[in-house]
MIDRENTI-700964 format. One record per residue (C-alpha): x, y, z; chain. Coordinates in nm, 2 decimals. Last residue first. Example, Ala and Ser with C-alpha at 12.3 -4.5 7.8 and 13.67 -1.06 7.14 Angstrom:
BEGIN
<rec east="1.37" north="-0.11" up="0.71" unit="A"/>
<rec east="1.23" north="-0.45" up="0.78" unit="A"/>
END
This chain:
BEGIN
<rec east="12.78" north="12.05" up="7.49" unit="A"/>
<rec east="12.93" north="11.78" up="7.73" unit="A"/>
<rec east="13.30" north="11.75" up="7.73" unit="A"/>
<rec east="13.50" north="11.43" up="7.72" unit="A"/>
<rec east="13.77" north="11.20" up="7.87" unit="A"/>
<rec east="13.92" north="11.42" up="8.15" unit="A"/>
<rec east="14.16" north="11.21" up="8.35" unit="A"/>
<rec east="14.24" north="11.13" up="8.71" unit="A"/>
<rec east="14.52" north="10.90" up="8.84" unit="A"/>
<rec east="14.50" north="10.67" up="9.14" unit="A"/>
<rec east="14.77" north="10.66" up="9.41" unit="A"/>
<rec east="14.94" north="10.31" up="9.42" unit="A"/>
<rec east="14.86" north="10.13" up="9.73" unit="A"/>
<rec east="14.55" north="10.00" up="9.59" unit="A"/>
<rec east="14.33" north="10.14" up="9.86" unit="A"/>
<rec east="14.29" north="10.48" up="9.68" unit="A"/>
<rec east="14.15" north="10.30" up="9.40" unit="A"/>
<rec east="14.25" north="10.28" up="9.02" unit="A"/>
<rec east="14.18" north="10.52" up="8.72" unit="A"/>
<rec east="13.94" north="10.81" up="8.81" unit="A"/>
<rec east="13.73" north="10.93" up="8.53" unit="A"/>
<rec east="13.62" north="11.24" up="8.39" unit="A"/>
<rec east="13.31" north="11.37" up="8.18" unit="A"/>
<rec east="13.29" north="11.75" up="8.19" unit="A"/>
<rec east="13.01" north="12.00" up="8.21" unit="A"/>
<rec east="13.08" north="12.38" up="8.20" unit="A"/>
<rec east="12.83" north="12.58" up="8.38" unit="A"/>
<rec east="13.06" north="12.85" up="8.55" unit="A"/>
<rec east="13.04" north="12.69" up="8.90" unit="A"/>
<rec east="13.15" north="12.34" up="8.75" unit="A"/>
<rec east="12.94" north="12.06" up="8.63" unit="A"/>
<rec east="13.07" north="11.70" up="8.67" unit="A"/>
<rec east="12.97" north="11.37" up="8.52" unit="A"/>
<rec east="13.18" north="11.10" up="8.67" unit="A"/>
<rec east="13.35" north="10.78" up="8.54" unit="A"/>
<rec east="13.51" north="10.52" up="8.77" unit="A"/>
<rec east="13.78" north="10.32" up="8.58" unit="A"/>
<rec east="13.94" north="9.99" up="8.69" unit="A"/>
<rec east="14.32" north="9.94" up="8.62" unit="A"/>
<rec east="14.52" north="9.77" up="8.36" unit="A"/>
<rec east="14.85" north="9.61" up="8.52" unit="A"/>
<rec east="14.76" north="9.27" up="8.37" unit="A"/>
<rec east="14.79" north="9.39" up="8.02" unit="A"/>
<rec east="14.45" north="9.47" up="7.83" unit="A"/>
<rec east="14.29" north="9.26" up="7.54" unit="A"/>
<rec east="14.15" north="8.95" up="7.72" unit="A"/>
<rec east="14.13" north="9.12" up="8.06" unit="A"/>
<rec east="13.91" north="9.41" up="7.92" unit="A"/>
<rec east="13.91" north="9.66" up="8.21" unit="A"/>
<rec east="13.62" north="9.71" up="8.42" unit="A"/>
<rec east="13.40" north="10.03" up="8.38" unit="A"/>
<rec east="13.24" north="10.17" up="8.69" unit="A"/>
<rec east="12.98" north="10.46" up="8.64" unit="A"/>
<rec east="13.04" north="10.68" up="8.95" unit="A"/>
<rec east="12.84" north="10.89" up="8.94" unit="A"/>
<rec east="12.67" north="11.23" up="8.91" unit="A"/>
<rec east="12.82" north="11.57" up="9.01" unit="A"/>
<rec east="12.71" north="11.92" up="9.07" unit="A"/>
<rec east="12.90" north="12.26" up="9.16" unit="A"/>
<rec east="13.26" north="12.13" up="9.12" unit="A"/>
<rec east="13.52" north="12.40" up="9.12" unit="A"/>
<rec east="13.74" north="12.43" up="8.83" unit="A"/>
<rec east="14.11" north="12.56" up="8.81" unit="A"/>
<rec east="14.26" north="12.62" up="8.47" unit="A"/>
<rec east="14.61" north="12.52" up="8.39" unit="A"/>
<rec east="14.48" north="12.27" up="8.12" unit="A"/>
<rec east="14.29" north="12.08" up="8.38" unit="A"/>
<rec east="14.28" north="12.16" up="8.76" unit="A"/>
<rec east="14.03" north="12.00" up="8.99" unit="A"/>
<rec east="13.82" north="12.11" up="9.27" unit="A"/>
<rec east="13.56" north="11.89" up="9.48" unit="A"/>
<rec east="13.67" north="11.58" up="9.32" unit="A"/>
<rec east="13.42" north="11.29" up="9.28" unit="A"/>
<rec east="13.36" north="11.03" up="9.57" unit="A"/>
<rec east="13.44" north="10.66" up="9.54" unit="A"/>
<rec east="13.67" north="10.58" up="9.86" unit="A"/>
<rec east="13.73" north="10.87" up="9.97" unit="A"/>
<rec east="13.58" north="11.19" up="9.85" unit="A"/>
<rec east="13.82" north="11.40" up="9.64" unit="A"/>
<rec east="13.96" north="11.70" up="9.79" unit="A"/>
<rec east="14.17" north="11.81" up="9.49" unit="A"/>
<rec east="14.21" north="11.63" up="9.14" unit="A"/>
<rec east="14.49" north="11.73" up="8.89" unit="A"/>
<rec east="14.41" north="11.64" up="8.54" unit="A"/>
<rec east="14.55" north="11.41" up="8.27" unit="A"/>
<rec east="14.41" north="11.41" up="7.92" unit="A"/>
<rec east="14.22" north="11.13" up="7.78" unit="A"/>
<rec east="14.32" north="11.10" up="7.41" unit="A"/>
<rec east="14.13" north="11.24" up="7.10" unit="A"/>
<rec east="13.89" north="11.39" up="7.34" unit="A"/>
<rec east="13.52" north="11.25" up="7.32" unit="A"/>
<rec east="13.24" north="11.36" up="7.13" unit="A"/>
<rec east="12.86" north="11.27" up="7.19" unit="A"/>
<rec east="12.92" north="11.31" up="7.56" unit="A"/>
<rec east="12.76" north="11.04" up="7.78" unit="A"/>
<rec east="12.43" north="11.02" up="7.95" unit="A"/>
<rec east="12.36" north="10.69" up="8.12" unit="A"/>
<rec east="12.16" north="10.38" up="8.00" unit="A"/>
<rec east="12.42" north="10.32" up="7.74" unit="A"/>
<rec east="12.27" north="10.26" up="7.38" unit="A"/>
<rec east="12.24" north="9.90" up="7.30" unit="A"/>
<rec east="12.47" north="9.78" up="7.01" unit="A"/>
<rec east="12.36" north="9.48" up="6.80" unit="A"/>
<rec east="12.69" north="9.37" up="6.67" unit="A"/>
<rec east="12.90" north="9.40" up="6.34" unit="A"/>
<rec east="12.76" north="9.75" up="6.25" unit="A"/>
<rec east="12.74" north="9.75" up="5.88" unit="A"/>
<rec east="13.01" north="9.87" up="5.63" unit="A"/>
<rec east="12.97" north="10.00" up="5.27" unit="A"/>
<rec east="12.85" north="10.34" up="5.38" unit="A"/>
<rec east="13.15" north="10.38" up="5.62" unit="A"/>
<rec east="13.40" north="10.32" up="5.34" unit="A"/>
<rec east="13.30" north="10.66" up="5.17" unit="A"/>
<rec east="13.26" north="10.82" up="5.51" unit="A"/>
<rec east="13.63" north="10.78" up="5.59" unit="A"/>
<rec east="13.65" north="10.58" up="5.92" unit="A"/>
<rec east="13.63" north="10.68" up="6.28" unit="A"/>
<rec east="13.64" north="10.41" up="6.53" unit="A"/>
<rec east="13.38" north="10.32" up="6.79" unit="A"/>
<rec east="13.37" north="10.14" up="7.13" unit="A"/>
<rec east="13.74" north="10.16" up="7.17" unit="A"/>
<rec east="13.77" north="10.51" up="7.32" unit="A"/>
<rec east="13.47" north="10.43" up="7.55" unit="A"/>
<rec east="13.57" north="10.09" up="7.67" unit="A"/>
<rec east="13.26" north="9.88" up="7.63" unit="A"/>
<rec east="13.40" north="9.69" up="7.32" unit="A"/>
<rec east="13.25" north="9.52" up="7.03" unit="A"/>
<rec east="13.30" north="9.79" up="6.76" unit="A"/>
<rec east="13.09" north="10.05" up="6.62" unit="A"/>
<rec east="13.18" north="10.23" up="6.29" unit="A"/>
<rec east="13.17" north="10.60" up="6.30" unit="A"/>
<rec east="13.16" north="10.81" up="6.00" unit="A"/>
<rec east="13.41" north="11.06" up="5.85" unit="A"/>
<rec east="13.43" north="11.32" up="5.59" unit="A"/>
<rec east="13.75" north="11.50" up="5.50" unit="A"/>
<rec east="13.97" north="11.19" up="5.48" unit="A"/>
<rec east="13.91" north="11.10" up="5.12" unit="A"/>
<rec east="14.05" north="11.43" up="4.99" unit="A"/>
<rec east="13.89" north="11.79" up="4.94" unit="A"/>
<rec east="13.76" north="11.77" up="4.60" unit="A"/>
<rec east="13.72" north="11.40" up="4.53" unit="A"/>
<rec east="13.59" north="11.35" up="4.89" unit="A"/>
<rec east="13.33" north="11.61" up="4.84" unit="A"/>
<rec east="13.21" north="11.47" up="4.52" unit="A"/>
<rec east="13.20" north="11.11" up="4.65" unit="A"/>
<rec east="13.03" north="11.21" up="4.98" unit="A"/>
<rec east="12.74" north="11.40" up="4.77" unit="A"/>
<rec east="12.69" north="11.11" up="4.54" unit="A"/>
<rec east="12.68" north="10.86" up="4.83" unit="A"/>
<rec east="12.42" north="11.09" up="5.00" unit="A"/>
<rec east="12.19" north="11.08" up="4.69" unit="A"/>
<rec east="12.16" north="11.33" up="4.42" unit="A"/>
<rec east="12.12" north="11.08" up="4.14" unit="A"/>
<rec east="11.95" north="10.82" up="4.38" unit="A"/>
<rec east="11.64" north="10.80" up="4.19" unit="A"/>
<rec east="11.81" north="10.68" up="3.87" unit="A"/>
<rec east="11.71" north="10.85" up="3.55" unit="A"/>
<rec east="11.51" north="10.70" up="3.25" unit="A"/>
<rec east="11.22" north="10.95" up="3.28" unit="A"/>
<rec east="10.99" north="10.69" up="3.40" unit="A"/>
<rec east="11.21" north="10.63" up="3.70" unit="A"/>
<rec east="11.52" north="10.40" up="3.72" unit="A"/>
<rec east="11.52" north="10.05" up="3.85" unit="A"/>
<rec east="11.84" north="9.97" up="4.03" unit="A"/>
<rec east="12.14" north="9.75" up="3.93" unit="A"/>
<rec east="12.36" north="9.59" up="4.21" unit="A"/>
<rec east="12.72" north="9.62" up="4.11" unit="A"/>
<rec east="12.96" north="9.36" up="4.24" unit="A"/>
<rec east="13.30" north="9.55" up="4.34" unit="A"/>
<rec east="13.59" north="9.70" up="4.15" unit="A"/>
<rec east="13.93" north="9.83" up="4.22" unit="A"/>
<rec east="14.18" north="10.01" up="4.00" unit="A"/>
<rec east="13.97" north="10.07" up="3.71" unit="A"/>
<rec east="14.21" north="10.26" up="3.48" unit="A"/>
<rec east="14.15" north="10.56" up="3.25" unit="A"/>
<rec east="14.42" north="10.65" up="3.00" unit="A"/>
<rec east="14.50" north="10.97" up="2.83" unit="A"/>
<rec east="14.78" north="11.02" up="2.57" unit="A"/>
<rec east="14.93" north="11.32" up="2.41" unit="A"/>
<rec east="14.91" north="11.57" up="2.70" unit="A"/>
<rec east="15.01" north="11.94" up="2.64" unit="A"/>
<rec east="15.31" north="12.15" up="2.59" unit="A"/>
<rec east="15.33" north="12.19" up="2.98" unit="A"/>
<rec east="15.00" north="12.07" up="3.13" unit="A"/>
<rec east="15.10" north="12.16" up="3.47" unit="A"/>
<rec east="14.80" north="12.06" up="3.71" unit="A"/>
<rec east="14.94" north="12.18" up="4.05" unit="A"/>
<rec east="14.73" north="12.51" up="4.03" unit="A"/>
<rec east="14.40" north="12.33" up="3.95" unit="A"/>
<rec east="14.45" north="12.05" up="4.21" unit="A"/>
<rec east="14.11" north="12.09" up="4.36" unit="A"/>
<rec east="13.93" north="12.17" up="4.04" unit="A"/>
<rec east="14.08" north="11.88" up="3.89" unit="A"/>
<rec east="13.93" north="11.65" up="4.17" unit="A"/>
<rec east="13.59" north="11.80" up="4.14" unit="A"/>
<rec east="13.61" north="11.75" up="3.76" unit="A"/>
<rec east="13.74" north="11.39" up="3.82" unit="A"/>
<rec east="13.42" north="11.32" up="4.03" unit="A"/>
<rec east="13.20" north="11.48" up="3.77" unit="A"/>
<rec east="13.36" north="11.25" up="3.50" unit="A"/>
<rec east="13.28" north="10.95" up="3.70" unit="A"/>
<rec east="12.92" north="11.05" up="3.76" unit="A"/>
<rec east="12.87" north="11.12" up="3.39" unit="A"/>
<rec east="13.02" north="10.80" up="3.27" unit="A"/>
<rec east="12.77" north="10.59" up="3.50" unit="A"/>
<rec east="12.94" north="10.26" up="3.60" unit="A"/>
<rec east="13.00" north="10.32" up="3.96" unit="A"/>
<rec east="13.05" north="10.10" up="4.27" unit="A"/>
<rec east="12.94" north="10.27" up="4.60" unit="A"/>
<rec east="13.16" north="10.51" up="4.80" unit="A"/>
<rec east="13.36" north="10.61" up="4.52" unit="A"/>
<rec east="13.73" north="10.70" up="4.48" unit="A"/>
<rec east="13.93" north="10.92" up="4.28" unit="A"/>
<rec east="14.29" north="10.91" up="4.15" unit="A"/>
<rec east="14.49" north="11.15" up="3.92" unit="A"/>
<rec east="14.83" north="11.05" up="3.79" unit="A"/>
<rec east="15.05" north="11.29" up="3.60" unit="A"/>
<rec east="15.32" north="11.15" up="3.37" unit="A"/>
<rec east="15.63" north="11.36" up="3.24" unit="A"/>
<rec east="15.76" north="11.26" up="2.90" unit="A"/>
<rec east="15.79" north="11.60" up="2.72" unit="A"/>
<rec east="15.46" north="11.54" up="2.55" unit="A"/>
<rec east="15.27" north="11.47" up="2.87" unit="A"/>
<rec east="15.12" north="11.14" up="2.94" unit="A"/>
<rec east="14.80" north="11.19" up="3.17" unit="A"/>
<rec east="14.68" north="10.88" up="3.38" unit="A"/>
<rec east="14.33" north="10.90" up="3.53" unit="A"/>
<rec east="14.29" north="10.65" up="3.80" unit="A"/>
<rec east="13.96" north="10.51" up="3.91" unit="A"/>
<rec east="13.85" north="10.35" up="4.24" unit="A"/>
<rec east="13.53" north="10.18" up="4.33" unit="A"/>
<rec east="13.44" north="10.06" up="3.97" unit="A"/>
<rec east="13.13" north="9.87" up="3.92" unit="A"/>
<rec east="13.07" north="9.49" up="3.85" unit="A"/>
<rec east="12.86" north="9.26" up="3.65" unit="A"/>
<rec east="13.15" north="9.16" up="3.44" unit="A"/>
<rec east="12.98" north="9.24" up="3.11" unit="A"/>
<rec east="12.84" north="9.56" up="3.26" unit="A"/>
<rec east="13.20" north="9.67" up="3.38" unit="A"/>
<rec east="13.35" north="9.60" up="3.02" unit="A"/>
<rec east="13.05" north="9.80" up="2.86" unit="A"/>
<rec east="13.09" north="10.09" up="3.10" unit="A"/>
<rec east="13.46" north="10.12" up="3.02" unit="A"/>
<rec east="13.40" north="10.27" up="2.67" unit="A"/>
<rec east="13.17" north="10.53" up="2.84" unit="A"/>
<rec east="13.44" north="10.62" up="3.08" unit="A"/>
<rec east="13.69" north="10.68" up="2.81" unit="A"/>
<rec east="13.43" north="10.91" up="2.65" unit="A"/>
<rec east="13.38" north="11.09" up="2.98" unit="A"/>
<rec east="13.74" north="11.12" up="3.02" unit="A"/>
<rec east="13.79" north="11.26" up="2.67" unit="A"/>
<rec east="13.55" north="11.54" up="2.78" unit="A"/>
<rec east="13.71" north="11.59" up="3.11" unit="A"/>
<rec east="14.05" north="11.64" up="2.96" unit="A"/>
<rec east="13.91" north="11.88" up="2.69" unit="A"/>
<rec east="13.75" north="12.10" up="2.95" unit="A"/>
<rec east="14.07" north="12.08" up="3.16" unit="A"/>
<rec east="14.26" north="12.26" up="2.89" unit="A"/>
<rec east="14.60" north="12.14" up="2.73" unit="A"/>
<rec east="14.54" north="11.90" up="2.45" unit="A"/>
<rec east="14.80" north="11.74" up="2.24" unit="A"/>
<rec east="14.73" north="11.69" up="1.88" unit="A"/>
<rec east="14.70" north="11.33" up="1.71" unit="A"/>
<rec east="14.59" north="11.20" up="2.03" unit="A"/>
<rec east="14.61" north="10.84" up="2.18" unit="A"/>
<rec east="14.30" north="10.74" up="2.39" unit="A"/>
<rec east="14.32" north="10.46" up="2.64" unit="A"/>
<rec east="14.08" north="10.24" up="2.83" unit="A"/>
<rec east="14.16" north="10.01" up="3.12" unit="A"/>
<rec east="14.00" north="9.75" up="3.32" unit="A"/>
<rec east="14.12" north="9.55" up="3.63" unit="A"/>
<rec east="14.42" north="9.78" up="3.65" unit="A"/>
<rec east="14.76" north="9.61" up="3.73" unit="A"/>
<rec east="14.91" north="9.73" up="4.06" unit="A"/>
<rec east="15.23" north="9.93" up="4.01" unit="A"/>
<rec east="15.60" north="9.83" up="4.03" unit="A"/>
<rec east="15.53" north="9.51" up="3.81" unit="A"/>
<rec east="15.67" north="9.19" up="3.93" unit="A"/>
<rec east="15.81" north="9.00" up="3.63" unit="A"/>
<rec east="15.79" north="8.62" up="3.64" unit="A"/>
<rec east="16.10" north="8.41" up="3.53" unit="A"/>
<rec east="15.99" north="8.08" up="3.37" unit="A"/>
<rec east="16.25" north="7.81" up="3.33" unit="A"/>
<rec east="16.36" north="7.66" up="2.99" unit="A"/>
<rec east="16.38" north="8.00" up="2.84" unit="A"/>
<rec east="16.75" north="7.98" up="2.75" unit="A"/>
<rec east="16.82" north="8.28" up="2.98" unit="A"/>
<rec east="16.62" north="8.13" up="3.25" unit="A"/>
<rec east="16.78" north="7.80" up="3.21" unit="A"/>
<rec east="17.12" north="7.95" up="3.25" unit="A"/>
<rec east="17.02" north="8.15" up="3.55" unit="A"/>
<rec east="16.88" north="7.84" up="3.72" unit="A"/>
<rec east="17.20" north="7.65" up="3.64" unit="A"/>
<rec east="17.42" north="7.89" up="3.83" unit="A"/>
<rec east="17.16" north="7.93" up="4.12" unit="A"/>
<rec east="17.16" north="7.54" up="4.17" unit="A"/>
<rec east="17.49" north="7.54" up="4.37" unit="A"/>
<rec east="17.85" north="7.60" up="4.26" unit="A"/>
<rec east="18.03" north="7.27" up="4.32" unit="A"/>
<rec east="17.74" north="7.02" up="4.33" unit="A"/>
<rec east="17.54" north="7.20" up="4.05" unit="A"/>
<rec east="17.83" north="7.24" up="3.82" unit="A"/>
<rec east="17.93" north="6.86" up="3.87" unit="A"/>
<rec east="17.57" north="6.76" up="3.79" unit="A"/>
<rec east="17.53" north="6.99" up="3.48" unit="A"/>
<rec east="17.79" north="6.84" up="3.24" unit="A"/>
<rec east="17.96" north="7.15" up="3.04" unit="A"/>
<rec east="17.80" north="7.22" up="2.71" unit="A"/>
<rec east="17.60" north="7.52" up="2.84" unit="A"/>
<rec east="17.89" north="7.66" up="3.04" unit="A"/>
<rec east="18.13" north="7.69" up="2.74" unit="A"/>
<rec east="17.85" north="7.84" up="2.54" unit="A"/>
<rec east="17.78" north="8.11" up="2.81" unit="A"/>
<rec east="18.15" north="8.20" up="2.77" unit="A"/>
<rec east="18.44" north="8.23" up="3.02" unit="A"/>
<rec east="18.42" north="7.87" up="3.16" unit="A"/>
<rec east="18.81" north="7.82" up="3.18" unit="A"/>
<rec east="18.80" north="7.68" up="3.53" unit="A"/>
<rec east="18.95" north="8.00" up="3.67" unit="A"/>
<rec east="18.68" north="8.18" up="3.48" unit="A"/>
<rec east="18.41" north="7.99" up="3.67" unit="A"/>
<rec east="18.55" north="8.09" up="4.00" unit="A"/>
<rec east="18.58" north="8.48" up="3.89" unit="A"/>
<rec east="18.21" north="8.47" up="3.78" unit="A"/>
<rec east="18.11" north="8.31" up="4.11" unit="A"/>
<rec east="18.28" north="8.60" up="4.30" unit="A"/>
<rec east="18.12" north="8.86" up="4.08" unit="A"/>
<rec east="17.77" north="8.72" up="4.13" unit="A"/>
<rec east="17.59" north="8.61" up="3.83" unit="A"/>
<rec east="17.35" north="8.80" up="3.60" unit="A"/>
<rec east="17.38" north="8.55" up="3.31" unit="A"/>
<rec east="17.54" north="8.81" up="3.09" unit="A"/>
<rec east="17.86" north="8.79" up="3.33" unit="A"/>
<rec east="17.90" north="8.45" up="3.16" unit="A"/>
<rec east="18.04" north="8.63" up="2.85" unit="A"/>
<rec east="17.83" north="8.63" up="2.53" unit="A"/>
<rec east="17.92" north="8.38" up="2.24" unit="A"/>
<rec east="17.64" north="8.15" up="2.36" unit="A"/>
<rec east="17.34" north="8.39" up="2.36" unit="A"/>
<rec east="17.34" north="8.51" up="2.02" unit="A"/>
<rec east="17.39" north="8.18" up="1.82" unit="A"/>
<rec east="17.19" north="7.98" up="2.10" unit="A"/>
<rec east="16.89" north="8.21" up="2.07" unit="A"/>
<rec east="16.88" north="8.21" up="1.69" unit="A"/>
<rec east="16.72" north="7.86" up="1.66" unit="A"/>
<rec east="16.43" north="7.99" up="1.88" unit="A"/>
<rec east="16.36" north="8.25" up="1.61" unit="A"/>
<rec east="16.24" north="8.59" up="1.74" unit="A"/>
<rec east="16.55" north="8.77" up="1.89" unit="A"/>
<rec east="16.49" north="9.16" up="1.85" unit="A"/>
<rec east="16.75" north="9.42" up="1.90" unit="A"/>
<rec east="17.02" north="9.47" up="2.14" unit="A"/>
<rec east="17.39" north="9.45" up="2.03" unit="A"/>
<rec east="17.51" north="9.22" up="2.31" unit="A"/>
<rec east="17.64" north="9.25" up="2.65" unit="A"/>
<rec east="17.39" north="9.46" up="2.85" unit="A"/>
<rec east="17.08" north="9.45" up="2.62" unit="A"/>
<rec east="17.16" north="9.09" up="2.49" unit="A"/>
<rec east="17.19" north="8.95" up="2.85" unit="A"/>
<rec east="16.89" north="9.14" up="2.97" unit="A"/>
<rec east="16.66" north="9.01" up="2.69" unit="A"/>
<rec east="16.78" north="8.66" up="2.73" unit="A"/>
<rec east="16.70" north="8.67" up="3.10" unit="A"/>
<rec east="16.38" north="8.83" up="3.06" unit="A"/>
<rec east="16.25" north="8.55" up="2.83" unit="A"/>
<rec east="16.12" north="8.53" up="2.47" unit="A"/>
<rec east="16.32" north="8.83" up="2.36" unit="A"/>
<rec east="16.32" north="9.20" up="2.28" unit="A"/>
<rec east="16.63" north="9.42" up="2.35" unit="A"/>
<rec east="16.71" north="9.76" up="2.46" unit="A"/>
<rec east="16.99" north="10.00" up="2.47" unit="A"/>
<rec east="16.97" north="10.35" up="2.60" unit="A"/>
<rec east="17.11" north="10.70" up="2.55" unit="A"/>
<rec east="16.88" north="10.93" up="2.70" unit="A"/>
<rec east="16.80" north="11.29" up="2.61" unit="A"/>
<rec east="16.42" north="11.32" up="2.54" unit="A"/>
<rec east="16.49" north="11.27" up="2.18" unit="A"/>
<rec east="16.69" north="10.95" up="2.26" unit="A"/>
<rec east="16.41" north="10.83" up="2.48" unit="A"/>
<rec east="16.16" north="10.87" up="2.19" unit="A"/>
<rec east="16.39" north="10.68" up="1.97" unit="A"/>
<rec east="16.45" north="10.39" up="2.18" unit="A"/>
<rec east="16.09" north="10.33" up="2.27" unit="A"/>
<rec east="15.98" north="10.37" up="1.91" unit="A"/>
<rec east="16.25" north="10.15" up="1.78" unit="A"/>
<rec east="16.15" north="9.87" up="2.03" unit="A"/>
<rec east="15.78" north="9.91" up="1.94" unit="A"/>
<rec east="15.85" north="9.87" up="1.57" unit="A"/>
<rec east="16.07" north="9.59" up="1.60" unit="A"/>
<rec east="15.81" north="9.40" up="1.81" unit="A"/>
<rec east="15.55" north="9.48" up="1.53" unit="A"/>
<rec east="15.27" north="9.70" up="1.43" unit="A"/>
<rec east="15.28" north="9.94" up="1.72" unit="A"/>
<rec east="14.92" north="9.84" up="1.87" unit="A"/>
<rec east="15.00" north="9.48" up="1.77" unit="A"/>
<rec east="15.29" north="9.47" up="2.01" unit="A"/>
<rec east="15.08" north="9.51" up="2.31" unit="A"/>
<rec east="14.98" north="9.14" up="2.38" unit="A"/>
<rec east="15.28" north="9.04" up="2.57" unit="A"/>
<rec east="15.48" north="9.36" up="2.62" unit="A"/>
<rec east="15.64" north="9.27" up="2.96" unit="A"/>
<rec east="15.87" north="9.56" up="3.01" unit="A"/>
<rec east="16.18" north="9.51" up="3.24" unit="A"/>
<rec east="16.37" north="9.82" up="3.34" unit="A"/>
<rec east="16.73" north="9.91" up="3.39" unit="A"/>
<rec east="17.00" north="10.12" up="3.58" unit="A"/>
<rec east="16.94" north="10.08" up="3.96" unit="A"/>
<rec east="16.82" north="9.71" up="3.99" unit="A"/>
<rec east="16.58" north="9.60" up="3.73" unit="A"/>
<rec east="16.25" north="9.79" up="3.79" unit="A"/>
<rec east="15.93" north="9.63" up="3.65" unit="A"/>
<rec east="15.68" north="9.77" up="3.40" unit="A"/>
<rec east="15.36" north="9.57" up="3.34" unit="A"/>
<rec east="15.12" north="9.85" up="3.23" unit="A"/>
<rec east="15.25" north="9.83" up="2.88" unit="A"/>
<rec east="15.37" north="10.09" up="2.61" unit="A"/>
<rec east="15.25" north="10.41" up="2.75" unit="A"/>
<rec east="15.36" north="10.29" up="3.10" unit="A"/>
<rec east="15.72" north="10.35" up="2.98" unit="A"/>
<rec east="15.68" north="10.70" up="3.09" unit="A"/>
<rec east="15.63" north="10.59" up="3.45" unit="A"/>
<rec east="15.93" north="10.38" up="3.43" unit="A"/>
<rec east="16.12" north="10.67" up="3.30" unit="A"/>
<rec east="16.01" north="10.87" up="3.62" unit="A"/>
<rec east="16.13" north="10.57" up="3.83" unit="A"/>
<rec east="16.45" north="10.57" up="3.68" unit="A"/>
<rec east="16.49" north="10.96" up="3.74" unit="A"/>
<rec east="16.38" north="10.90" up="4.11" unit="A"/>
<rec east="16.64" north="10.63" up="4.16" unit="A"/>
<rec east="16.92" north="10.85" up="4.01" unit="A"/>
<rec east="16.81" north="11.14" up="4.23" unit="A"/>
<rec east="16.83" north="10.91" up="4.54" unit="A"/>
<rec east="17.16" north="10.77" up="4.43" unit="A"/>
<rec east="17.32" north="11.12" up="4.40" unit="A"/>
<rec east="17.66" north="11.09" up="4.23" unit="A"/>
<rec east="17.87" north="11.43" up="4.23" unit="A"/>
<rec east="17.91" north="11.55" up="3.87" unit="A"/>
<rec east="18.24" north="11.55" up="3.69" unit="A"/>
<rec east="18.39" north="11.75" up="3.42" unit="A"/>
<rec east="18.76" north="11.63" up="3.32" unit="A"/>
<rec east="18.97" north="11.92" up="3.18" unit="A"/>
<rec east="19.28" north="11.77" up="3.36" unit="A"/>
<rec east="19.27" north="11.44" up="3.17" unit="A"/>
<rec east="19.54" north="11.20" up="3.29" unit="A"/>
<rec east="19.62" north="11.36" up="3.61" unit="A"/>
<rec east="19.23" north="11.45" up="3.66" unit="A"/>
<rec east="19.17" north="11.06" up="3.63" unit="A"/>
<rec east="19.44" north="10.97" up="3.90" unit="A"/>
<rec east="19.28" north="11.23" up="4.13" unit="A"/>
<rec east="18.95" north="11.10" up="4.07" unit="A"/>
<rec east="19.03" north="10.74" up="4.16" unit="A"/>
<rec east="18.91" north="10.48" up="3.90" unit="A"/>
<rec east="18.60" north="10.29" up="4.01" unit="A"/>
<rec east="18.50" north="10.29" up="3.65" unit="A"/>
<rec east="18.74" north="10.34" up="3.38" unit="A"/>
<rec east="18.91" north="10.63" up="3.20" unit="A"/>
<rec east="19.10" north="10.57" up="2.87" unit="A"/>
<rec east="19.02" north="10.85" up="2.65" unit="A"/>
<rec east="18.74" north="10.66" up="2.48" unit="A"/>
<rec east="18.57" north="10.58" up="2.81" unit="A"/>
<rec east="18.53" north="10.95" up="2.89" unit="A"/>
<rec east="18.38" north="11.03" up="2.56" unit="A"/>
<rec east="18.14" north="10.72" up="2.57" unit="A"/>
<rec east="18.00" north="10.86" up="2.92" unit="A"/>
<rec east="18.14" north="10.72" up="3.25" unit="A"/>
<rec east="17.98" north="10.61" up="3.59" unit="A"/>
<rec east="18.12" north="10.55" up="3.94" unit="A"/>
<rec east="18.43" north="10.75" up="3.92" unit="A"/>
<rec east="18.62" north="10.75" up="4.26" unit="A"/>
<rec east="18.65" north="10.99" up="4.54" unit="A"/>
END
């Protein structure tokens, strides 16, 4: 067992990373250790990333111990870059983290200053060289083997590397070295990939006093939705998926998402959907000491077709089917209601696919489907279930008796067969023909069964139950 991380006190007494635990205890018998848990460390970093969403929605993970925040266009909310950085570091220190941060014109420069410098804000372009060049070349995020090779040549500082001829360095060490140098100097762009999709529109409310009750949350949600309405109208769109982000005082972040079957702008309808969702997760909504920031995001949007209202100023579809689907889906989940979408296939289990009702309202049947000329069950089994057939007529007769789910059934009446050939353009070569029969046993139960293959194939056919008639 070896030491993988140290606090400042452990470093002060001479311990070092990757040192054996036995050796460390010999130097300091009172050493307190905690077993490393990469999964817990990753979850902790992700929770801090969620907390950082209060400053910018563009938060990216940097390895296992850092975060990148793109604060372009966000600093005016806090007064200045220095004020924003000071607020981040102070709040994290109050929560219990000792962190170091830097603000610079490029991610590479900010990373170098935060890890190997004193942190802070680098504004003036002429200060970049003064801050960056004295740092060790490890600040360029290079591989350990490459750092060792450069050190053997006497290139130990970024300044030494910056004044060296570029062509020989590229030939010997590749272009990655010069790319990292140019990224730190701001000569080459380095995009930041946020860990969450960026919202199309967003509205936020920062509170002087934290709130706890669901009534206050819904009231502010309605206000936020009203402020989003103007932006949606300007774009000619409506929101399909919304997310309510609640920032708790202690740093925990709660996210509540709802979807709509049709594009929405109406603040009252949006608030009603969140009301249904909050009612469903009532016991899981832990407000703690309260929420200090609320943010409403529009995650996806679609073109909005405005409708003429009645003389009272209300829309005719206020209690329509889409509204019912949205409210039930918000309370019970998007998969509680399903519709069927027809597909271009004559294989029964492929002819229709079940999709959430909210999505089904937006989809149209892709083909003109003609109903089958024979009676079929309205509902099929999830998968055709094997059965044992006895005394079946050869070559194309139905079974006189059959066993399904450990129960023996005697056929009283039968109709068929209805032959369905396999789809040779989709199925493998060994796909077999199906002959479907409608059977009624002596107790009055009616089944839809099929035989797969023929008795003359050399391979015995198989029998399946595919559906049950009401």
